[in-house]
Structures are given as structure tokens and as C-alpha cells.
PDB file of N, H, CA, C and O in Angstrom:
ATOM      1  N   UNK A   1     -56.514  40.330 128.155  1.00  0.00           N
ATOM      2  CA  UNK A   1     -55.018  40.769 127.577  1.00  0.00           C
ATOM      3  C   UNK A   1     -54.432  39.455 127.356  1.00  0.00           C
ATOM      4  O   UNK A   1     -54.181  39.164 126.187  1.00  0.00           O
ATOM      5  N   UNK A   2     -54.177  38.636 128.242  1.00  0.00           N
ATOM      6  H   UNK A   2     -54.381  38.873 129.191  1.00  0.00           H
ATOM      7  CA  UNK A   2     -53.985  37.038 128.270  1.00  0.00           C
ATOM      8  C   UNK A   2     -54.048  36.146 126.993  1.00  0.00           C
ATOM      9  O   UNK A   2     -53.133  35.489 126.497  1.00  0.00           O
ATOM     10  N   UNK A   3     -54.979  36.237 126.693  1.00  0.00           N
ATOM     11  H   UNK A   3     -55.722  36.771 127.096  1.00  0.00           H
ATOM     12  CA  UNK A   3     -56.058  35.329 125.203  1.00  0.00           C
ATOM     13  C   UNK A   3     -54.504  35.853 124.018  1.00  0.00           C
ATOM     14  O   UNK A   3     -53.572  35.254 123.483  1.00  0.00           O
ATOM     15  N   UNK A   4     -55.017  37.330 124.092  1.00  0.00           N
ATOM     16  H   UNK A   4     -55.774  37.817 124.527  1.00  0.00           H
ATOM     17  CA  UNK A   4     -53.883  37.500 123.005  1.00  0.00           C
ATOM     18  C   UNK A   4     -52.421  37.010 123.078  1.00  0.00           C
ATOM     19  O   UNK A   4     -52.105  36.227 122.183  1.00  0.00           O
ATOM     20  N   UNK A   5     -51.431  37.343 124.023  1.00  0.00           N
ATOM     21  H   UNK A   5     -51.688  37.979 124.750  1.00  0.00           H
ATOM     22  CA  UNK A   5     -50.022  37.098 124.320  1.00  0.00           C
ATOM     23  C   UNK A   5     -49.941  35.152 124.240  1.00  0.00           C
ATOM     24  O   UNK A   5     -48.894  34.540 124.026  1.00  0.00           O
ATOM     25  N   UNK A   6     -51.392  34.457 124.484  1.00  0.00           N
ATOM     26  H   UNK A   6     -52.242  34.954 124.658  1.00  0.00           H
ATOM     27  CA  UNK A   6     -51.325  32.930 124.339  1.00  0.00           C
ATOM     28  C   UNK A   6     -51.490  33.084 122.748  1.00  0.00           C
ATOM     29  O   UNK A   6     -50.464  32.942 122.082  1.00  0.00           O
ATOM     30  N   UNK A   7     -52.440  33.303 122.223  1.00  0.00           N
ATOM     31  H   UNK A   7     -53.274  33.418 122.764  1.00  0.00           H
ATOM     32  CA  UNK A   7     -52.598  33.592 120.816  1.00  0.00           C
ATOM     33  C   UNK A   7     -50.997  33.740 120.200  1.00  0.00           C
ATOM     34  O   UNK A   7     -50.460  32.780 119.647  1.00  0.00           O
ATOM     35  N   UNK A   8     -50.423  34.839 120.338  1.00  0.00           N
ATOM     36  H   UNK A   8     -50.860  35.619 120.787  1.00  0.00           H
ATOM     37  CA  UNK A   8     -49.303  35.319 119.417  1.00  0.00           C
ATOM     38  C   UNK A   8     -48.323  34.332 119.725  1.00  0.00           C
ATOM     39  O   UNK A   8     -47.544  34.031 118.821  1.00  0.00           O
ATOM     40  N   UNK A   9     -48.173  33.550 121.265  1.00  0.00           N
ATOM     41  H   UNK A   9     -48.806  33.794 121.999  1.00  0.00           H
ATOM     42  CA  UNK A   9     -47.518  32.530 121.716  1.00  0.00           C
ATOM     43  C   UNK A   9     -47.701  31.205 120.977  1.00  0.00           C
ATOM     44  O   UNK A   9     -46.757  30.429 121.128  1.00  0.00           O
ATOM     45  N   UNK A  10     -48.674  30.791 120.237  1.00  0.00           N
ATOM     46  H   UNK A  10     -49.440  31.422 120.115  1.00  0.00           H
ATOM     47  CA  UNK A  10     -49.253  29.904 119.781  1.00  0.00           C
ATOM     48  C   UNK A  10     -48.746  30.382 117.754  1.00  0.00           C
ATOM     49  O   UNK A  10     -48.264  29.618 116.917  1.00  0.00           O
ATOM     50  N   UNK A  11     -49.068  31.666 117.618  1.00  0.00           N
ATOM     51  H   UNK A  11     -49.459  32.286 118.298  1.00  0.00           H
ATOM     52  CA  UNK A  11     -48.416  31.570 116.465  1.00  0.00           C
ATOM     53  C   UNK A  11     -47.261  31.864 115.962  1.00  0.00           C
ATOM     54  O   UNK A  11     -46.985  31.543 114.806  1.00  0.00           O
ATOM     55  N   UNK A  12     -46.419  32.512 116.741  1.00  0.00           N
ATOM     56  H   UNK A  12     -46.644  32.773 117.680  1.00  0.00           H
ATOM     57  CA  UNK A  12     -44.967  32.027 117.302  1.00  0.00           C
ATOM     58  C   UNK A  12     -44.337  30.594 116.850  1.00  0.00           C
ATOM     59  O   UNK A  12     -43.452  30.197 116.091  1.00  0.00           O
ATOM     60  N   UNK A  13     -45.155  30.126 117.614  1.00  0.00           N
ATOM     61  H   UNK A  13     -45.874  30.449 118.230  1.00  0.00           H
ATOM     62  CA  UNK A  13     -44.755  28.597 117.738  1.00  0.00           C
ATOM     63  C   UNK A  13     -44.902  27.847 116.527  1.00  0.00           C
ATOM     64  O   UNK A  13     -44.081  27.137 115.948  1.00  0.00           O
ATOM     65  N   UNK A  14     -46.004  28.106 116.263  1.00  0.00           N
ATOM     66  H   UNK A  14     -46.672  28.683 116.733  1.00  0.00           H
ATOM     67  CA  UNK A  14     -46.573  27.540 114.551  1.00  0.00           C
ATOM     68  C   UNK A  14     -45.360  28.201 113.414  1.00  0.00           C
ATOM     69  O   UNK A  14     -44.836  27.449 112.592  1.00  0.00           O
ATOM     70  N   UNK A  15     -45.040  29.515 113.479  1.00  0.00           N
ATOM     71  H   UNK A  15     -45.466  30.126 114.147  1.00  0.00           H
ATOM     72  CA  UNK A  15     -44.190  30.083 112.533  1.00  0.00           C
ATOM     73  C   UNK A  15     -42.945  29.419 112.880  1.00  0.00           C
ATOM     74  O   UNK A  15     -42.016  29.668 112.111  1.00  0.00           O
ATOM     75  N   UNK A  16     -42.684  28.598 113.894  1.00  0.00           N
ATOM     76  H   UNK A  16     -43.438  28.396 114.519  1.00  0.00           H
ATOM     77  CA  UNK A  16     -41.149  28.149 113.870  1.00  0.00           C
ATOM     78  C   UNK A  16     -41.039  26.568 113.240  1.00  0.00           C
ATOM     79  O   UNK A  16     -40.134  25.987 112.641  1.00  0.00           O
ATOM     80  N   UNK A  17     -42.451  26.145 113.684  1.00  0.00           N
ATOM     81  H   UNK A  17     -43.186  26.617 114.171  1.00  0.00           H
ATOM     82  CA  UNK A  17     -42.703  25.230 113.128  1.00  0.00           C
ATOM     83  C   UNK A  17     -42.451  25.042 111.533  1.00  0.00           C
ATOM     84  O   UNK A  17     -41.773  24.186 110.964  1.00  0.00           O
ATOM     85  N   UNK A  18     -43.163  26.044 111.027  1.00  0.00           N
ATOM     86  H   UNK A  18     -43.714  26.739 111.489  1.00  0.00           H
ATOM     87  CA  UNK A  18     -43.145  26.006 109.327  1.00  0.00           C
ATOM     88  C   UNK A  18     -42.035  26.166 108.794  1.00  0.00           C
ATOM     89  O   UNK A  18     -41.697  25.703 107.704  1.00  0.00           O
ATOM     90  N   UNK A  19     -41.122  27.101 109.814  1.00  0.00           N
ATOM     91  H   UNK A  19     -41.396  27.477 110.699  1.00  0.00           H
ATOM     92  CA  UNK A  19     -39.594  27.573 109.425  1.00  0.00           C
ATOM     93  C   UNK A  19     -38.895  26.366 109.483  1.00  0.00           C
ATOM     94  O   UNK A  19     -38.197  26.036 108.525  1.00  0.00           O
ATOM     95  N   UNK A  20     -38.995  25.590 110.577  1.00  0.00           N
ATOM     96  H   UNK A  20     -39.562  25.858 111.356  1.00  0.00           H
ATOM     97  CA  UNK A  20     -38.474  24.147 110.454  1.00  0.00           C
ATOM     98  C   UNK A  20     -38.537  23.016 109.574  1.00  0.00           C
ATOM     99  O   UNK A  20     -37.701  22.259 109.081  1.00  0.00           O
ATOM    100  N   UNK A  21     -39.937  23.148 109.522  1.00  0.00           N
ATOM    101  H   UNK A  21     -40.616  23.763 109.923  1.00  0.00           H
ATOM    102  CA  UNK A  21     -40.225  21.755 108.347  1.00  0.00           C
ATOM    103  C   UNK A  21     -39.565  21.869 106.732  1.00  0.00           C
ATOM    104  O   UNK A  21     -39.253  20.965 105.956  1.00  0.00           O
ATOM    105  N   UNK A  22     -39.493  23.371 106.576  1.00  0.00           N
ATOM    106  H   UNK A  22     -39.746  24.105 107.206  1.00  0.00           H
ATOM    107  CA  UNK A  22     -38.624  23.711 105.148  1.00  0.00           C
ATOM    108  C   UNK A  22     -37.767  23.353 104.393  1.00  0.00           C
ATOM    109  O   UNK A  22     -37.069  24.198 103.834  1.00  0.00           O
ATOM    110  N   UNK A  23     -37.589  22.021 104.173  1.00  0.00           N
ATOM    111  H   UNK A  23     -38.157  21.334 104.627  1.00  0.00           H
ATOM    112  CA  UNK A  23     -37.047  21.890 103.257  1.00  0.00           C
ATOM    113  C   UNK A  23     -35.617  21.868 102.445  1.00  0.00           C
ATOM    114  O   UNK A  23     -34.469  21.431 102.372  1.00  0.00           O
ATOM    115  N   UNK A  24     -36.945  22.950 101.737  1.00  0.00           N
ATOM    116  H   UNK A  24     -37.878  23.306 101.797  1.00  0.00           H
ATOM    117  CA  UNK A  24     -36.272  23.026 100.069  1.00  0.00           C
ATOM    118  C   UNK A  24     -35.749  24.387 100.760  1.00  0.00           C
ATOM    119  O   UNK A  24     -36.502  25.361 100.745  1.00  0.00           O
ATOM    120  N   UNK A  25     -34.359  24.488 101.424  1.00  0.00           N
ATOM    121  H   UNK A  25     -33.748  23.697 101.436  1.00  0.00           H
ATOM    122  CA  UNK A  25     -33.507  25.769 101.718  1.00  0.00           C
ATOM    123  C   UNK A  25     -33.144  26.532 100.563  1.00  0.00           C
ATOM    124  O   UNK A  25     -33.361  27.736 100.431  1.00  0.00           O
ATOM    125  N   UNK A  26     -32.371  25.502  99.415  1.00  0.00           N
ATOM    126  H   UNK A  26     -32.195  24.523  99.522  1.00  0.00           H
ATOM    127  CA  UNK A  26     -31.879  26.874  98.948  1.00  0.00           C
ATOM    128  C   UNK A  26     -32.955  27.430  97.852  1.00  0.00           C
ATOM    129  O   UNK A  26     -32.671  28.519  97.353  1.00  0.00           O
ATOM    130  N   UNK A  27     -34.285  26.732  97.382  1.00  0.00           N
ATOM    131  H   UNK A  27     -34.516  25.847  97.787  1.00  0.00           H
ATOM    132  CA  UNK A  27     -34.943  27.759  96.877  1.00  0.00           C
ATOM    133  C   UNK A  27     -35.373  29.257  97.612  1.00  0.00           C
ATOM    134  O   UNK A  27     -35.222  30.417  97.228  1.00  0.00           O
ATOM    135  N   UNK A  28     -35.957  28.691  98.804  1.00  0.00           N
ATOM    136  H   UNK A  28     -36.080  27.749  99.115  1.00  0.00           H
ATOM    137  CA  UNK A  28     -36.770  30.221  99.452  1.00  0.00           C
ATOM    138  C   UNK A  28     -35.670  29.615 100.651  1.00  0.00           C
ATOM    139  O   UNK A  28     -35.684  28.422 100.956  1.00  0.00           O
ATOM    140  N   UNK A  29     -34.821  30.496 101.217  1.00  0.00           N
ATOM    141  H   UNK A  29     -34.810  31.465 100.970  1.00  0.00           H
ATOM    142  CA  UNK A  29     -34.120  30.196 102.127  1.00  0.00           C
ATOM    143  C   UNK A  29     -34.529  31.317 102.934  1.00  0.00           C
ATOM    144  O   UNK A  29     -34.720  31.227 104.146  1.00  0.00           O
ATOM    145  N   UNK A  30     -34.721  32.832 101.972  1.00  0.00           N
ATOM    146  H   UNK A  30     -34.565  32.906 100.987  1.00  0.00           H
ATOM    147  CA  UNK A  30     -35.979  33.980 102.447  1.00  0.00           C
ATOM    148  C   UNK A  30     -36.780  33.737 103.511  1.00  0.00           C
ATOM    149  O   UNK A  30     -36.688  34.124 104.676  1.00  0.00           O
ATOM    150  N   UNK A  31     -37.545  33.077 102.994  1.00  0.00           N
ATOM    151  H   UNK A  31     -37.620  32.763 102.048  1.00  0.00           H
ATOM    152  CA  UNK A  31     -39.523  32.382 103.928  1.00  0.00           C
ATOM    153  C   UNK A  31     -38.691  31.786 104.620  1.00  0.00           C
ATOM    154  O   UNK A  31     -38.782  32.424 105.669  1.00  0.00           O
ATOM    155  N   UNK A  32     -37.980  31.059 104.785  1.00  0.00           N
ATOM    156  H   UNK A  32     -37.906  30.541 103.933  1.00  0.00           H
ATOM    157  CA  UNK A  32     -37.782  30.262 105.844  1.00  0.00           C
ATOM    158  C   UNK A  32     -37.124  30.967 107.192  1.00  0.00           C
ATOM    159  O   UNK A  32     -37.666  30.830 108.288  1.00  0.00           O
ATOM    160  N   UNK A  33     -36.049  31.643 107.036  1.00  0.00           N
ATOM    161  H   UNK A  33     -35.609  31.754 106.145  1.00  0.00           H
ATOM    162  CA  UNK A  33     -35.677  32.858 107.793  1.00  0.00           C
ATOM    163  C   UNK A  33     -36.681  33.580 108.455  1.00  0.00           C
ATOM    164  O   UNK A  33     -36.943  33.343 109.635  1.00  0.00           O
ATOM    165  N   UNK A  34     -37.152  34.269 107.934  1.00  0.00           N
ATOM    166  H   UNK A  34     -36.939  34.461 106.976  1.00  0.00           H
ATOM    167  CA  UNK A  34     -38.148  35.266 108.197  1.00  0.00           C
ATOM    168  C   UNK A  34     -39.223  34.441 109.113  1.00  0.00           C
ATOM    169  O   UNK A  34     -39.623  34.861 110.199  1.00  0.00           O
ATOM    170  N   UNK A  35     -39.631  33.218 108.525  1.00  0.00           N
ATOM    171  H   UNK A  35     -39.307  32.877 107.643  1.00  0.00           H
ATOM    172  CA  UNK A  35     -40.803  32.562 109.541  1.00  0.00           C
ATOM    173  C   UNK A  35     -39.772  32.424 110.754  1.00  0.00           C
ATOM    174  O   UNK A  35     -39.840  33.069 111.800  1.00  0.00           O
ATOM    175  N   UNK A  36     -39.078  31.739 110.522  1.00  0.00           N
ATOM    176  H   UNK A  36     -39.023  31.215 109.672  1.00  0.00           H
ATOM    177  CA  UNK A  36     -38.258  31.240 111.709  1.00  0.00           C
ATOM    178  C   UNK A  36     -37.801  32.195 112.743  1.00  0.00           C
ATOM    179  O   UNK A  36     -37.679  31.888 113.928  1.00  0.00           O
ATOM    180  N   UNK A  37     -37.508  33.580 112.160  1.00  0.00           N
ATOM    181  H   UNK A  37     -37.607  33.830 111.197  1.00  0.00           H
ATOM    182  CA  UNK A  37     -37.040  34.784 113.050  1.00  0.00           C
ATOM    183  C   UNK A  37     -38.730  35.536 113.497  1.00  0.00           C
ATOM    184  O   UNK A  37     -39.188  36.303 114.344  1.00  0.00           O
ATOM    185  N   UNK A  38     -38.942  35.184 112.978  1.00  0.00           N
ATOM    186  H   UNK A  38     -38.570  34.560 112.290  1.00  0.00           H
ATOM    187  CA  UNK A  38     -40.339  35.900 113.189  1.00  0.00           C
ATOM    188  C   UNK A  38     -41.180  34.876 114.404  1.00  0.00           C
ATOM    189  O   UNK A  38     -41.282  35.370 115.526  1.00  0.00           O
ATOM    190  N   UNK A  39     -41.497  34.119 114.279  1.00  0.00           N
ATOM    191  H   UNK A  39     -41.414  33.718 113.366  1.00  0.00           H
ATOM    192  CA  UNK A  39     -41.572  32.811 115.167  1.00  0.00           C
ATOM    193  C   UNK A  39     -40.665  32.821 116.613  1.00  0.00           C
ATOM    194  O   UNK A  39     -41.101  32.721 117.760  1.00  0.00           O
ATOM    195  N   UNK A  40     -39.628  32.934 116.282  1.00  0.00           N
ATOM    196  H   UNK A  40     -39.273  33.015 115.351  1.00  0.00           H
ATOM    197  CA  UNK A  40     -38.845  33.415 118.084  1.00  0.00           C
ATOM    198  C   UNK A  40     -39.521  34.418 118.212  1.00  0.00           C
ATOM    199  O   UNK A  40     -40.410  34.420 119.064  1.00  0.00           O
ATOM    200  N   UNK A  41     -39.274  35.616 117.355  1.00  0.00           N
ATOM    201  H   UNK A  41     -38.551  35.614 116.664  1.00  0.00           H
ATOM    202  CA  UNK A  41     -39.773  37.087 117.825  1.00  0.00           C
ATOM    203  C   UNK A  41     -41.158  37.070 118.766  1.00  0.00           C
ATOM    204  O   UNK A  41     -41.291  37.636 119.851  1.00  0.00           O
ATOM    205  N   UNK A  42     -42.293  36.155 117.954  1.00  0.00           N
ATOM    206  H   UNK A  42     -42.185  35.696 117.072  1.00  0.00           H
ATOM    207  CA  UNK A  42     -43.290  36.215 119.288  1.00  0.00           C
ATOM    208  C   UNK A  42     -43.114  35.425 120.139  1.00  0.00           C
ATOM    209  O   UNK A  42     -43.355  35.882 121.256  1.00  0.00           O
ATOM    210  N   UNK A  43     -42.628  33.901 120.108  1.00  0.00           N
ATOM    211  H   UNK A  43     -42.432  33.529 119.201  1.00  0.00           H
ATOM    212  CA  UNK A  43     -42.454  32.593 121.486  1.00  0.00           C
ATOM    213  C   UNK A  43     -41.990  33.769 122.636  1.00  0.00           C
ATOM    214  O   UNK A  43     -42.583  34.040 123.681  1.00  0.00           O
ATOM    215  N   UNK A  44     -40.410  34.533 121.961  1.00  0.00           N
ATOM    216  H   UNK A  44     -39.929  34.312 121.113  1.00  0.00           H
ATOM    217  CA  UNK A  44     -39.662  34.972 122.939  1.00  0.00           C
ATOM    218  C   UNK A  44     -40.723  36.378 124.078  1.00  0.00           C
ATOM    219  O   UNK A  44     -40.663  36.496 125.302  1.00  0.00           O
ATOM    220  N   UNK A  45     -41.633  37.273 123.024  1.00  0.00           N
ATOM    221  H   UNK A  45     -41.682  37.177 122.030  1.00  0.00           H
ATOM    222  CA  UNK A  45     -42.184  38.221 123.212  1.00  0.00           C
ATOM    223  C   UNK A  45     -43.698  37.853 124.083  1.00  0.00           C
ATOM    224  O   UNK A  45     -44.094  38.474 125.069  1.00  0.00           O
ATOM    225  N   UNK A  46     -44.289  36.863 123.528  1.00  0.00           N
ATOM    226  H   UNK A  46     -43.968  36.358 122.727  1.00  0.00           H
ATOM    227  CA  UNK A  46     -45.150  36.514 124.343  1.00  0.00           C
ATOM    228  C   UNK A  46     -45.147  35.856 125.943  1.00  0.00           C
ATOM    229  O   UNK A  46     -45.883  36.057 126.908  1.00  0.00           O
ATOM    230  N   UNK A  47     -43.879  34.922 125.719  1.00  0.00           N
ATOM    231  H   UNK A  47     -43.280  34.759 124.934  1.00  0.00           H
ATOM    232  CA  UNK A  47     -43.983  34.729 127.127  1.00  0.00           C
ATOM    233  C   UNK A  47     -42.786  35.686 128.415  1.00  0.00           C
ATOM    234  O   UNK A  47     -42.533  35.317 129.561  1.00  0.00           O
ATOM    235  N   UNK A  48     -42.279  36.901 127.725  1.00  0.00           N
ATOM    236  H   UNK A  48     -42.485  37.201 126.793  1.00  0.00           H
ATOM    237  CA  UNK A  48     -42.174  37.637 128.501  1.00  0.00           C
ATOM    238  C   UNK A  48     -43.437  38.486 128.721  1.00  0.00           C
ATOM    239  O   UNK A  48     -43.695  38.794 129.884  1.00  0.00           O
ATOM    240  N   UNK A  49     -44.115  38.829 127.902  1.00  0.00           N
ATOM    241  H   UNK A  49     -43.906  38.578 126.957  1.00  0.00           H
ATOM    242  CA  UNK A  49     -45.660  39.296 128.193  1.00  0.00           C
ATOM    243  C   UNK A  49     -46.993  38.640 129.467  1.00  0.00           C
ATOM    244  O   UNK A  49     -47.859  39.202 130.137  1.00  0.00           O
ATOM    245  N   UNK A  50     -46.447  36.875 129.267  1.00  0.00           N
ATOM    246  H   UNK A  50     -45.744  36.418 128.722  1.00  0.00           H
ATOM    247  CA  UNK A  50     -47.038  36.248 130.220  1.00  0.00           C
ATOM    248  C   UNK A  50     -46.197  36.411 131.561  1.00  0.00           C
ATOM    249  O   UNK A  50     -46.600  35.689 132.473  1.00  0.00           O
ATOM    250  N   UNK A  51     -45.197  37.154 131.829  1.00  0.00           N
ATOM    251  H   UNK A  51     -44.871  37.740 131.088  1.00  0.00           H
ATOM    252  CA  UNK A  51     -44.764  36.818 133.253  1.00  0.00           C
ATOM    253  C   UNK A  51     -45.322  37.869 134.001  1.00  0.00           C
ATOM    254  O   UNK A  51     -46.107  38.768 133.702  1.00  0.00           O
ATOM    255  N   UNK A  52     -44.680  37.523 135.152  1.00  0.00           N
ATOM    256  H   UNK A  52     -44.042  36.793 135.394  1.00  0.00           H
ATOM    257  CA  UNK A  52     -45.675  38.244 136.186  1.00  0.00           C
ATOM    258  C   UNK A  52     -44.945  39.406 136.300  1.00  0.00           C
ATOM    259  O   UNK A  52     -43.757  39.208 136.045  1.00  0.00           O
ATOM    260  N   UNK A  53     -45.238  40.666 136.619  1.00  0.00           N
ATOM    261  H   UNK A  53     -46.203  40.827 136.827  1.00  0.00           H
ATOM    262  CA  UNK A  53     -44.684  41.884 137.018  1.00  0.00           C
ATOM    263  C   UNK A  53     -44.102  42.764 135.247  1.00  0.00           C
ATOM    264  O   UNK A  53     -43.323  43.696 135.047  1.00  0.00           O
ATOM    265  N   UNK A  54     -44.645  42.202 134.617  1.00  0.00           N
ATOM    266  H   UNK A  54     -45.278  41.446 134.780  1.00  0.00           H
ATOM    267  CA  UNK A  54     -44.162  42.263 132.811  1.00  0.00           C
ATOM    268  C   UNK A  54     -44.648  43.885 132.361  1.00  0.00           C
ATOM    269  O   UNK A  54     -44.083  44.593 131.527  1.00  0.00           O
ATOM    270  N   UNK A  55     -45.548  44.141 132.965  1.00  0.00           N
ATOM    271  H   UNK A  55     -46.007  43.566 133.642  1.00  0.00           H
ATOM    272  CA  UNK A  55     -46.269  45.925 132.847  1.00  0.00           C
ATOM    273  C   UNK A  55     -44.690  46.744 133.407  1.00  0.00           C
ATOM    274  O   UNK A  55     -44.102  47.465 132.601  1.00  0.00           O
ATOM    275  N   UNK A  56     -44.228  46.576 134.564  1.00  0.00           N
ATOM    276  H   UNK A  56     -44.706  45.991 135.219  1.00  0.00           H
ATOM    277  CA  UNK A  56     -43.509  47.324 135.168  1.00  0.00           C
ATOM    278  C   UNK A  56     -42.167  47.505 133.675  1.00  0.00           C
ATOM    279  O   UNK A  56     -41.854  48.507 133.034  1.00  0.00           O
ATOM    280  N   UNK A  57     -41.594  45.852 133.565  1.00  0.00           N
ATOM    281  H   UNK A  57     -41.849  45.037 134.086  1.00  0.00           H
ATOM    282  CA  UNK A  57     -40.670  46.260 132.440  1.00  0.00           C
ATOM    283  C   UNK A  57     -41.078  46.289 131.258  1.00  0.00           C
ATOM    284  O   UNK A  57     -40.492  45.637 130.394  1.00  0.00           O
ATOM    285  N   UNK A  58     -41.904  46.865 131.044  1.00  0.00           N
ATOM    286  H   UNK A  58     -42.380  47.395 131.746  1.00  0.00           H
ATOM    287  CA  UNK A  58     -42.763  47.741 129.335  1.00  0.00           C
ATOM    288  C   UNK A  58     -42.692  48.781 129.842  1.00  0.00           C
ATOM    289  O   UNK A  58     -42.457  49.679 129.034  1.00  0.00           O
ATOM    290  N   UNK A  59     -42.835  49.228 131.309  1.00  0.00           N
ATOM    291  H   UNK A  59     -43.026  48.498 131.965  1.00  0.00           H
ATOM    292  CA  UNK A  59     -43.047  50.611 131.289  1.00  0.00           C
ATOM    293  C   UNK A  59     -41.542  51.447 131.676  1.00  0.00           C
ATOM    294  O   UNK A  59     -41.542  52.670 131.532  1.00  0.00           O
ATOM    295  N   UNK A  60     -40.230  50.732 132.183  1.00  0.00           N
ATOM    296  H   UNK A  60     -40.230  49.739 132.300  1.00  0.00           H
ATOM    297  CA  UNK A  60     -39.178  50.790 132.437  1.00  0.00           C
ATOM    298  C   UNK A  60     -38.847  51.016 130.740  1.00  0.00           C
ATOM    299  O   UNK A  60     -38.512  52.084 130.228  1.00  0.00           O
ATOM    300  N   UNK A  61     -39.081  49.419 129.880  1.00  0.00           N
ATOM    301  H   UNK A  61     -39.353  48.552 130.296  1.00  0.00           H
ATOM    302  CA  UNK A  61     -38.286  49.984 128.428  1.00  0.00           C
ATOM    303  C   UNK A  61     -39.080  51.290 127.757  1.00  0.00           C
ATOM    304  O   UNK A  61     -38.347  51.894 126.973  1.00  0.00           O
ATOM    305  N   UNK A  62     -40.056  51.706 127.854  1.00  0.00           N
ATOM    306  H   UNK A  62     -40.652  51.216 128.491  1.00  0.00           H
ATOM    307  CA  UNK A  62     -41.029  52.966 127.519  1.00  0.00           C
ATOM    308  C   UNK A  62     -40.717  54.160 128.299  1.00  0.00           C
ATOM    309  O   UNK A  62     -40.759  55.153 127.572  1.00  0.00           O
ATOM    310  N   UNK A  63     -40.506  54.353 129.163  1.00  0.00           N
ATOM    311  H   UNK A  63     -40.473  53.547 129.754  1.00  0.00           H
ATOM    312  CA  UNK A  63     -39.865  55.398 129.761  1.00  0.00           C
ATOM    313  C   UNK A  63     -39.097  56.385 129.144  1.00  0.00           C
ATOM    314  O   UNK A  63     -38.575  57.273 129.818  1.00  0.00           O
TER     315      UNK A  63
END
């Protein structure tokens, strides 16, 4: 399971970098915002899932 969390983390970092490096914002502002927000969600989600005790956190949230 840790492999998938790390993969999600790296995809999130990649999306963050792609969103931050786009300098033609007026032409594609929606794409930049989507890349940045999805990257941020992936990074935060994967870091939460990599914490010890994340299974109890998910159990509490889904209960």
C-alpha cells in the first residue's frame, strides 16, 4: 500500500510543479488552477495516508 501512497505523492508533486511553472496564465488559467489544486490534494492526501494510525483516521471519517 505504501507504494501507491508514494506514487500518489509524486504525481501530486509533479502536478504542483507543472501548475507553478505555467507562465501563460491568462490563456489557460483554468488548467493552472486545476493542476495546482489537484496536486495539492494529492500531496496532502498521500501524506495523511502515510502517517501512522491513518487507518483509524479513515475509519473514523467513514463511519
